[in-house]
SEVO-148178 format. One record per residue (C-alpha): residue in three letters; z, x, y. Coordinates in steps of 0.25 Angstrom, whole numbers, padded with zeros to 4 digits, always signed. Layout:
// SEVO-148178
ALAZXY ...
***
This chain:
// SEVO-148178
UNK-0059-0036+0083 UNK-0070-0029+0077 UNK-0077-0026+0090 UNK-0063-0019+0094 UNK-0062-0011+0082 UNK-0076-0006+0085 UNK-0073-0004+0100 UNK-0061+0005+0096 UNK-0069+0014+0087 UNK-0079+0015+0097 UNK-0068+0020+0107 UNK-0061+0031+0096 UNK-0075+0037+0094 UNK-0076+0038+0108 UNK-0064+0044+0109 UNK-0066+0054+0097 UNK-0078+0059+0104 UNK-0072+0061+0118 UNK-0061+0069+0111 UNK-0068+0078+0104 UNK-0068+0091+0109 UNK-0080+0097+0118 UNK-0082+0110+0110 UNK-0081+0102+0096 UNK-0093+0093+0101 UNK-0101+0106+0106 UNK-0098+0114+0093 UNK-0103+0101+0084 UNK-0115+0099+0093 UNK-0119+0114+0092 UNK-0114+0117+0078 UNK-0125+0119+0068 UNK-0118+0120+0055 UNK-0108+0107+0057 UNK-0111+0094+0053 UNK-0112+0084+0064 UNK-0109+0069+0066 UNK-0116+0063+0077 UNK-0110+0051+0084 UNK-0117+0047+0096 UNK-0126+0059+0097 UNK-0112+0068+0099 UNK-0107+0077+0088 UNK-0093+0072+0082 UNK-0084+0080+0072 UNK-0084+0074+0060 UNK-0070+0072+0058 UNK-0072+0063+0070 UNK-0083+0055+0064 UNK-0074+0054+0051 UNK-0063+0047+0059 UNK-0071+0038+0065 UNK-0079+0034+0053 UNK-0065+0032+0046 UNK-0061+0023+0058 UNK-0074+0015+0058 UNK-0072+0013+0044 UNK-0058+0007+0045 UNK-0062-0001+0058 UNK-0075-0006+0053 UNK-0076-0003+0037 UNK-0088+0003+0040 UNK-0092+0015+0034 UNK-0097+0027+0043 UNK-0107+0037+0037 UNK-0104+0050+0039 UNK-0115+0060+0037 UNK-0112+0072+0027 UNK-0125+0080+0031 UNK-0123+0095+0036 UNK-0125+0101+0050 UNK-0137+0096+0053 UNK-0133+0080+0053 UNK-0144+0071+0059 UNK-0140+0065+0071 UNK-0141+0050+0073 UNK-0145+0045+0086 UNK-0133+0033+0089 UNK-0137+0022+0098 UNK-0127+0013+0105 UNK-0131-0001+0107 UNK-0125-0013+0112 UNK-0124-0023+0101 UNK-0121-0037+0106 UNK-0119-0042+0092 UNK-0107-0042+0084 UNK-0109-0029+0076 UNK-0110-0032+0061 UNK-0102-0024+0050 UNK-0114-0016+0042 UNK-0113-0011+0028 UNK-0113+0004+0028 UNK-0126+0004+0019 UNK-0135-0004+0032 UNK-0143+0004+0039 UNK-0140+0002+0053 UNK-0149-0006+0063 UNK-0154-0001+0077 UNK-0146-0012+0083 UNK-0132-0005+0077 UNK-0123-0003+0088 UNK-0120+0011+0091 UNK-0109+0018+0083 UNK-0105+0030+0075 UNK-0117+0034+0067 UNK-0120+0047+0059 UNK-0135+0047+0054 UNK-0137+0046+0038 UNK-0145+0059+0031 UNK-0155+0048+0029 UNK-0158+0045+0044 UNK-0168+0053+0053 UNK-0164+0066+0058 UNK-0161+0067+0073 UNK-0158+0081+0078 UNK-0147+0082+0088 UNK-0155+0093+0096 UNK-0166+0083+0098 UNK-0158+0073+0105 UNK-0161+0072+0121 UNK-0149+0075+0130 UNK-0150+0061+0136 UNK-0148+0054+0122 UNK-0135+0062+0120 UNK-0129+0059+0133 UNK-0132+0042+0132 UNK-0126+0042+0118 UNK-0114+0048+0123 UNK-0113+0038+0133 UNK-0115+0027+0124 UNK-0104+0032+0116 UNK-0094+0030+0128 UNK-0099+0015+0129 UNK-0097+0012+0114 UNK-0084+0008+0116 UNK-0085-0005+0120 UNK-0097-0006+0108 UNK-0095-0010+0094 UNK-0098+0003+0085 UNK-0106+0001+0072 UNK-0106+0014+0064 UNK-0119+0016+0057 UNK-0116+0020+0041 UNK-0112+0034+0037 UNK-0119+0041+0024 UNK-0108+0046+0015 UNK-0115+0055+0007 UNK-0110+0068+0007 UNK-0122+0077+0002 UNK-0137+0074+0010 UNK-0148+0074+0002 UNK-0156+0083+0012 UNK-0152+0097+0018 UNK-0159+0104+0030 UNK-0157+0114+0039 UNK-0144+0112+0048 UNK-0137+0105+0037 UNK-0123+0108+0032 UNK-0119+0104+0018 UNK-0109+0108+0008 UNK-0123+0106-0002 UNK-0130+0116+0007 UNK-0123+0128+0001 UNK-0125+0124-0013 UNK-0140+0122-0011 UNK-0140+0136-0005 UNK-0133+0142-0017 UNK-0143+0135-0025 UNK-0156+0139-0017 UNK-0150+0153-0017 UNK-0149+0152-0032 UNK-0163+0149-0034 UNK-0169+0159-0027 UNK-0170+0155-0013 UNK-0158+0164-0008 UNK-0151+0170+0003 UNK-0146+0157+0008 UNK-0131+0158+0014 UNK-0123+0147+0007 UNK-0116+0139+0018 UNK-0118+0124+0019 UNK-0128+0126+0031 UNK-0143+0123+0029 UNK-0148+0134+0038 UNK-0163+0140+0040 UNK-0163+0149+0031 UNK-0159+0139+0019 UNK-0170+0130+0024 UNK-0179+0140+0023 UNK-0175+0145+0008 UNK-0176+0129+0006 UNK-0191+0129+0010 UNK-0193+0141+0001 UNK-0186+0134-0010 UNK-0195+0121-0007 UNK-0209+0129-0006 UNK-0205+0137-0020 UNK-0203+0124-0028 UNK-0213+0116-0022 UNK-0205+0107-0013 UNK-0207+0101+0002 UNK-0203+0113+0010 UNK-0195+0106+0021 UNK-0182+0116+0021 UNK-0172+0103+0018 UNK-0165+0103+0004 UNK-0170+0089+0001 UNK-0169+0083-0012 UNK-0180+0089-0019 UNK-0176+0102-0014 UNK-0163+0100-0020 UNK-0167+0094-0032 UNK-0176+0107-0035 UNK-0165+0116-0030 UNK-0155+0110-0041 UNK-0167+0111-0051 UNK-0169+0125-0049 UNK-0153+0128-0048 UNK-0151+0121-0060 UNK-0162+0126-0069 UNK-0160+0128-0084 UNK-0169+0140-0082 UNK-0159+0149-0076 UNK-0148+0160-0079 UNK-0138+0156-0089 UNK-0145+0143-0094 UNK-0151+0138-0108 UNK-0164+0130-0110 UNK-0173+0129-0121 UNK-0185+0131-0111 UNK-0180+0145-0107 UNK-0185+0151-0120 UNK-0199+0147-0115 UNK-0196+0154-0101 UNK-0191+0167-0109 UNK-0204+0168-0116 UNK-0213+0165-0105 UNK-0206+0178-0097 UNK-0206+0186-0109 UNK-0221+0183-0110 UNK-0223+0186-0095 UNK-0216+0199-0096 UNK-0203+0196-0091 UNK-0198+0199-0105 UNK-0186+0203-0114 UNK-0179+0189-0113 UNK-0174+0184-0126 UNK-0180+0170-0128 UNK-0168+0160-0129 UNK-0163+0148-0121 UNK-0155+0156-0113 UNK-0157+0160-0098 UNK-0151+0174-0097 UNK-0150+0184-0086 UNK-0161+0192-0092 UNK-0169+0181-0092 UNK-0166+0178-0077 UNK-0171+0191-0074 UNK-0183+0190-0081 UNK-0185+0177-0074 UNK-0182+0183-0060 UNK-0192+0195-0064 UNK-0203+0184-0067 UNK-0199+0176-0054 UNK-0200+0190-0046 UNK-0214+0193-0053 UNK-0220+0179-0049 UNK-0215+0178-0034 UNK-0204+0167-0039 UNK-0191+0165-0034 UNK-0182+0175-0042 UNK-0171+0165-0046 UNK-0170+0168-0061 UNK-0172+0154-0063 UNK-0184+0148-0069 UNK-0187+0137-0060 UNK-0200+0128-0059 UNK-0209+0139-0051 UNK-0203+0150-0061 UNK-0206+0141-0073 UNK-0220+0137-0069 UNK-0223+0151-0065 UNK-0218+0156-0079 UNK-0226+0146-0086 UNK-0239+0149-0079 UNK-0238+0164-0080 UNK-0234+0163-0094 UNK-0246+0153-0099 UNK-0256+0162-0089 UNK-0267+0168-0098 UNK-0280+0168-0090 UNK-0282+0183-0085 UNK-0293+0192-0081 UNK-0295+0207-0078 UNK-0285+0211-0068 UNK-0273+0202-0072 UNK-0260+0206-0074 UNK-0251+0196-0081 UNK-0241+0197-0093 UNK-0248+0188-0102 UNK-0259+0197-0101 UNK-0251+0206-0110 UNK-0249+0195-0121 UNK-0265+0192-0120 UNK-0268+0207-0124 UNK-0258+0208-0134 UNK-0265+0196-0142 UNK-0280+0201-0139 UNK-0274+0214-0145 UNK-0268+0208-0158 UNK-0280+0199-0160 UNK-0291+0210-0161 UNK-0296+0212-0145 UNK-0287+0225-0145 UNK-0284+0238-0137 UNK-0279+0230-0125 UNK-0267+0236-0119 UNK-0256+0226-0117 UNK-0252+0226-0102 UNK-0252+0214-0092 UNK-0266+0218-0085 UNK-0278+0211-0089 UNK-0289+0223-0089 UNK-0303+0226-0092 UNK-0301+0228-0106 UNK-0292+0217-0108 UNK-0304+0207-0103 UNK-0314+0215-0112 UNK-0306+0212-0124 UNK-0303+0197-0120 UNK-0319+0196-0118 UNK-0320+0202-0132 UNK-0310+0191-0138 UNK-0317+0180-0131 UNK-0331+0185-0136 UNK-0324+0185-0150 UNK-0319+0172-0150 UNK-0331+0164-0144 UNK-0324+0162-0129 UNK-0329+0164-0115 UNK-0330+0178-0113 UNK-0323+0180-0099 UNK-0313+0191-0101 UNK-0302+0182-0096 UNK-0290+0176-0104 UNK-0294+0162-0101 UNK-0287+0150-0108 UNK-0298+0150-0119 UNK-0296+0165-0122 UNK-0282+0163-0123 UNK-0282+0151-0133 UNK-0290+0158-0142 UNK-0282+0173-0140 UNK-0270+0165-0144 UNK-0277+0157-0155 UNK-0281+0171-0162 UNK-0268+0177-0159 UNK-0259+0166-0165 UNK-0269+0163-0176 UNK-0263+0159-0189 UNK-0272+0168-0197 UNK-0265+0182-0195 UNK-0255+0190-0201 UNK-0241+0183-0205 UNK-0246+0169-0202 UNK-0248+0158-0213 UNK-0257+0147-0212 UNK-0263+0137-0221 UNK-0278+0143-0218 UNK-0274+0157-0222 UNK-0277+0156-0236 UNK-0292+0152-0235 UNK-0294+0163-0226 UNK-0288+0173-0236 UNK-0297+0167-0247 UNK-0309+0170-0237 UNK-0304+0184-0236 UNK-0304+0186-0250 UNK-0317+0180-0253 UNK-0323+0189-0243 UNK-0318+0202-0249 UNK-0306+0204-0240 UNK-0298+0200-0253 UNK-0284+0201-0259 UNK-0278+0192-0249 UNK-0268+0184-0256 UNK-0270+0168-0252 UNK-0259+0162-0244 UNK-0256+0157-0231 UNK-0250+0170-0225 UNK-0258+0179-0218 UNK-0254+0193-0222 UNK-0256+0208-0219 UNK-0266+0209-0229 UNK-0274+0197-0226 UNK-0275+0202-0212 UNK-0279+0215-0217 UNK-0291+0208-0222 UNK-0294+0199-0212 UNK-0295+0212-0203 UNK-0304+0218-0214 UNK-0313+0204-0213 UNK-0312+0204-0199 UNK-0318+0221-0198 UNK-0329+0217-0208 UNK-0334+0206-0200 UNK-0333+0213-0186 UNK-0323+0202-0181 UNK-0311+0206-0172 UNK-0300+0213-0181 UNK-0287+0206-0179 UNK-0283+0200-0192 UNK-0283+0186-0187 UNK-0292+0177-0194 UNK-0297+0171-0181 UNK-0306+0161-0179 UNK-0318+0171-0180 UNK-0313+0178-0191 UNK-0311+0165-0199 UNK-0325+0159-0195 UNK-0330+0173-0200 UNK-0322+0171-0214 UNK-0327+0157-0215 UNK-0342+0161-0212 UNK-0341+0173-0222 UNK-0334+0164-0233 UNK-0344+0154-0232 UNK-0356+0163-0234 UNK-0367+0160-0244 UNK-0369+0171-0254 UNK-0384+0175-0252 UNK-0392+0181-0264 UNK-0406+0184-0268 UNK-0416+0175-0266 UNK-0408+0167-0256 UNK-0413+0164-0243 UNK-0405+0160-0231 UNK-0404+0162-0216 UNK-0392+0171-0217 UNK-0398+0180-0227 UNK-0406+0186-0215 UNK-0393+0189-0207 UNK-0387+0197-0218 UNK-0400+0204-0221 UNK-0399+0208-0206 UNK-0384+0214-0209 UNK-0388+0222-0220 UNK-0401+0229-0212 UNK-0390+0231-0201 UNK-0379+0238-0210 UNK-0390+0248-0217 UNK-0393+0240-0228 UNK-0407+0238-0222 UNK-0421+0236-0225 UNK-0419+0221-0228 UNK-0429+0211-0222 UNK-0423+0200-0215 UNK-0426+0188-0221 UNK-0417+0175-0226 UNK-0421+0178-0241 UNK-0412+0187-0249 UNK-0421+0195-0258 UNK-0421+0209-0267 UNK-0420+0218-0256 UNK-0408+0211-0249 UNK-0401+0210-0261 UNK-0402+0225-0264 UNK-0397+0228-0249 UNK-0385+0218-0252 UNK-0382+0227-0264 UNK-0382+0239-0256 UNK-0374+0234-0246 UNK-0364+0229-0256 UNK-0364+0242-0262 UNK-0362+0251-0251 UNK-0351+0242-0245 UNK-0343+0239-0260 UNK-0345+0225-0261 UNK-0349+0219-0275 UNK-0364+0222-0276 UNK-0371+0208-0278 UNK-0383+0208-0270 UNK-0378+0195-0264 UNK-0374+0193-0250 UNK-0361+0186-0253 UNK-0348+0184-0243 UNK-0343+0199-0247 UNK-0356+0205-0244 UNK-0358+0196-0232 UNK-0344+0201-0226 UNK-0347+0215-0229 UNK-0360+0215-0222 UNK-0354+0208-0210 UNK-0343+0218-0208 UNK-0352+0229-0208 UNK-0363+0222-0199 UNK-0351+0219-0190 UNK-0345+0232-0189 UNK-0338+0237-0177 UNK-0343+0252-0181 UNK-0358+0250-0176 UNK-0367+0251-0164 UNK-0361+0246-0150 UNK-0348+0241-0156 UNK-0333+0246-0152 UNK-0322+0249-0160 UNK-0309+0258-0158 UNK-0312+0264-0172 UNK-0325+0269-0167 UNK-0320+0280-0160 UNK-0314+0287-0173 UNK-0327+0284-0180 UNK-0334+0293-0168 UNK-0323+0303-0170 UNK-0325+0305-0184 UNK-0340+0306-0183 UNK-0338+0316-0173 UNK-0330+0325-0182 UNK-0340+0323-0193 UNK-0350+0329-0184 UNK-0358+0316-0181 UNK-0362+0318-0166 UNK-0354+0318-0155 UNK-0350+0304-0153 UNK-0342+0300-0141 UNK-0329+0293-0146 UNK-0328+0278-0139 UNK-0326+0266-0147 UNK-0342+0263-0145 UNK-0351+0263-0158 UNK-0363+0267-0150 UNK-0377+0272-0154 UNK-0373+0286-0156 UNK-0363+0283-0164 UNK-0372+0275-0173 UNK-0381+0286-0175 UNK-0369+0296-0179 UNK-0365+0285-0189 UNK-0378+0283-0195 UNK-0379+0298-0196 UNK-0365+0299-0204 UNK-0369+0289-0213 UNK-0382+0295-0217 UNK-0375+0308-0219 UNK-0365+0301-0228 UNK-0375+0292-0237 UNK-0370+0279-0230 UNK-0378+0268-0226 UNK-0383+0271-0211 UNK-0381+0258-0202 UNK-0373+0265-0191 UNK-0362+0256-0194 UNK-0346+0262-0197 UNK-0346+0253-0209 UNK-0335+0254-0219 UNK-0342+0264-0227 UNK-0346+0274-0216 UNK-0332+0271-0210 UNK-0326+0276-0222 UNK-0334+0288-0224 UNK-0330+0293-0209 UNK-0316+0292-0212 UNK-0316+0298-0225 UNK-0324+0310-0220 UNK-0314+0310-0208 UNK-0303+0310-0218 UNK-0308+0320-0226 UNK-0314+0331-0219 UNK-0310+0331-0203 UNK-0299+0339-0200 UNK-0288+0336-0190 UNK-0283+0346-0181 UNK-0273+0345-0170 UNK-0273+0354-0160 UNK-0259+0356-0149 UNK-0261+0364-0137 UNK-0246+0369-0136 UNK-0237+0365-0122 UNK-0243+0357-0111 UNK-0239+0350-0099 UNK-0226+0354-0095 UNK-0225+0364-0105 UNK-0234+0377-0101 UNK-0231+0385-0113 UNK-0231+0400-0113 UNK-0237+0404-0099 UNK-0243+0418-0094 UNK-0250+0423-0082 UNK-0252+0408-0077 UNK-0256+0403-0090 UNK-0250+0392-0097 UNK-0251+0391-0113 UNK-0252+0377-0113 UNK-0265+0377-0104 UNK-0271+0389-0114 UNK-0268+0381-0127 UNK-0274+0367-0122 UNK-0287+0374-0118 UNK-0288+0381-0132 UNK-0284+0368-0139 UNK-0295+0360-0132 UNK-0305+0371-0134 UNK-0301+0371-0149 UNK-0302+0355-0151 UNK-0315+0356-0144 UNK-0321+0366-0154 UNK-0317+0361-0166 UNK-0322+0348-0164 UNK-0335+0353-0158 UNK-0337+0364-0169 UNK-0332+0358-0181 UNK-0334+0346-0190 UNK-0323+0337-0196 UNK-0311+0342-0187 UNK-0303+0332-0178 UNK-0296+0338-0166 UNK-0283+0332-0159 UNK-0273+0339-0149 UNK-0259+0337-0145 UNK-0264+0339-0131 UNK-0277+0339-0123 UNK-0271+0341-0108 UNK-0259+0347-0102 UNK-0248+0339-0107 UNK-0235+0342-0114 UNK-0232+0337-0128 UNK-0219+0338-0135 UNK-0220+0346-0148 UNK-0217+0336-0158 UNK-0227+0327-0152 UNK-0239+0336-0155 UNK-0235+0336-0170 UNK-0234+0322-0170 UNK-0248+0321-0164 UNK-0253+0329-0174 UNK-0247+0322-0186 UNK-0250+0308-0180 UNK-0264+0311-0179 UNK-0265+0318-0193 UNK-0269+0331-0191 UNK-0273+0341-0202 UNK-0270+0353-0193 UNK-0261+0357-0180 UNK-0264+0368-0171 UNK-0255+0371-0160 UNK-0260+0381-0150 UNK-0252+0389-0142 UNK-0251+0402-0133 UNK-0240+0412-0135 UNK-0230+0420-0125 UNK-0221+0429-0126 UNK-0217+0442-0117 UNK-0231+0444-0111 UNK-0234+0455-0121 UNK-0235+0447-0134 UNK-0249+0445-0138 UNK-0257+0440-0151 UNK-0259+0427-0159 UNK-0250+0420-0169 UNK-0250+0407-0177 UNK-0238+0398-0182 UNK-0237+0388-0192 UNK-0223+0381-0197 UNK-0212+0390-0202 UNK-0208+0378-0212 UNK-0214+0374-0224 UNK-0228+0372-0221 UNK-0241+0369-0229 UNK-0250+0380-0235 UNK-0262+0373-0227 UNK-0254+0377-0215 UNK-0253+0392-0219 UNK-0268+0393-0222 UNK-0271+0387-0210 UNK-0262+0396-0201 UNK-0268+0409-0209 UNK-0284+0404-0207 UNK-0282+0400-0192 UNK-0274+0412-0187 UNK-0282+0422-0195 UNK-0295+0417-0189 UNK-0291+0416-0174 UNK-0285+0430-0176 UNK-0298+0434-0182 UNK-0304+0429-0168 UNK-0294+0433-0158 UNK-0291+0447-0152 UNK-0276+0446-0152 UNK-0264+0451-0159 UNK-0260+0443-0173 UNK-0246+0439-0172 UNK-0247+0432-0185 UNK-0246+0420-0192 UNK-0232+0414-0190 UNK-0222+0401-0192 UNK-0214+0394-0183 UNK-0206+0381-0182 UNK-0214+0376-0171 UNK-0213+0360-0167 UNK-0228+0359-0170 UNK-0229+0367-0182 UNK-0216+0360-0187 UNK-0219+0345-0186 UNK-0234+0344-0188 UNK-0238+0339-0203 UNK-0251+0346-0204 UNK-0253+0360-0204 UNK-0250+0367-0190 UNK-0252+0380-0184 UNK-0249+0385-0171 UNK-0257+0396-0164 UNK-0252+0406-0151 UNK-0265+0411-0145 UNK-0260+0423-0139 UNK-0249+0426-0127 UNK-0251+0419-0113 UNK-0241+0428-0107 UNK-0249+0442-0112 UNK-0258+0446-0101 UNK-0270+0449-0109 UNK-0269+0436-0119 UNK-0266+0427-0107 UNK-0280+0432-0100 UNK-0286+0428-0112 UNK-0279+0415-0113 UNK-0282+0411-0099 UNK-0297+0413-0102 UNK-0304+0400-0107 UNK-0314+0408-0116 UNK-0304+0413-0122 UNK-0297+0401-0125 UNK-0310+0395-0130 UNK-0311+0408-0140 UNK-0296+0404-0145 UNK-0301+0390-0147 UNK-0314+0394-0154 UNK-0307+0403-0165 UNK-0296+0393-0167 UNK-0306+0384-0169 UNK-0313+0392-0180 UNK-0299+0396-0186 UNK-0297+0380-0189 UNK-0311+0377-0193 UNK-0311+0389-0203 UNK-0296+0384-0208 UNK-0302+0369-0210 UNK-0315+0373-0216 UNK-0321+0366-0203 UNK-0337+0362-0203 UNK-0344+0367-0191 UNK-0353+0356-0184 
***
């Protein structure tokens, strides 16, 4: 009976196959996008297979596994063999052996792949013939897979899940894929890109590891609309690297997504706005990058520059570029803290930089060791500090004074170098007459160097040494004991290590040189370097003013220079009118802006070179436009003693002469007196019509906070006066008589 049932099934199968329209068979074989089921090497419509499976199940109670894969279903080669033994019923979980009788077989995904196109034509023919002969044979179906979601997709497959995977690939940055259920060439290429990007095997197939990685990225908690505690750290690092302006919260918003995309584009990553594994690794690497050298450009360089400026290695322009000056300051830093001097921000350099920058011994910090530091400062004469754990503004000022006195980097931070020096000085043994100690030789050398000389350098503290110590104490305002105590040692080190001495550089050296030049001590080139010529001029200044002659601008010399500058130097601000896009008056091809600039430059040169104690500044030294109010602001900010605005006149081509103006409002008696003396002196030396001393509400006169005068030298549109103004020698004459007028008004001393 069982044999008859199987024969009946085989006849039904043969009938269904023969009745299938030829056109349908051809379409099924050629169609690239349909899913084919193969029976004995031929394509059969799925509905036919379904019917057959149903019949087989009723007849034989055995399960026919129907393949759920897409359009590139693997071909299972069916073989028809005559089995003389009675077929045994098999459980669907069993593997069908080689001796199994030919029947309906649809290959499961786990079986080896057989490409239909690779089959030989004669194999097709023989298998078709075997199907016809099967009616007398028992049909034993192989097991079917009922799994509707394959674990692997590849080119040629068609499945609804493929659409979903395409959507996800597009979302995570491997885009441009048309969303259908077909796995085509373009999708294969994008899958390979995805695999390469995330370090997977590049087989172009959506296998389990690839799908898992896709799901991981697609469902990342670090993307738009999500919240996560680690998002804060990501935001901080993005801000640090210049992708900034992100509010640090746990929420991943639209602005953060935009900045993440900017970061990804900047570093050649997939700009999907998701902080995936690749993005996070690069973000962490860039955020922690610190080893830089000349020529590098990185956002972290800006932060390093900020820190160096803060801790006293300053003057660095804060950009993301690592230039020569930055390398020089890094070397200074490394040398100061005893590191290897490379000019590169290596690990040891960054560790030391952070140690100093984040020191607990700086303004507004509290620490249990701060009271001891305060006691040491008080002991050394940097006193008046209330002993608490708080590092306040007053303590910072005292620390700065201490650092300056010791020739240390002045940063107001009690770093390791400063602390070591404090401890060294507060542990100094007091030396006095009659003592013998190796340290005595050292302080004798220092006393000789700073001008208290003639001491024989030995380790013995004798009478003459005591006398010179007393002289030193009296000169610098220290209690005169004749003993080399802590306060005396500290002051001695301050002078001995002064930055204002031979071969040192300091920004304030420029100002010292400038003032010495004003006083008539040579023509020192104004730079930050303290050279041998400057040392000679400092000694000359000290000798002339009864100071200790040591060539060092110590606190006594420094104070004397500043006192003279404040008491005797006259600061005159010259303002050549118009400039740039504003030509001023014009006549016969001559512009007022050019004439008055030349007069002003000549006037400045004469005043500086022919007179002492006069300092000059100009609103402009080139042909550039400056707003009227800005001219007044410049003079006010500089602290000028006198403001002179220089112009030529213009009217109708026939008017001529010279005139001056002061403000028409309330002005000081000094302003009126300056106008009188300067106007009259110029007129006495100028062959021109005197148009008078006038008043006006001009901006530069109204907005200046010092006596201000405006002069109008002749008329540029008057032909005769124009001919004079266009002559360099005449402009020099105007500058000379104006300089003499100012010198007379202020009582300037000739060089």
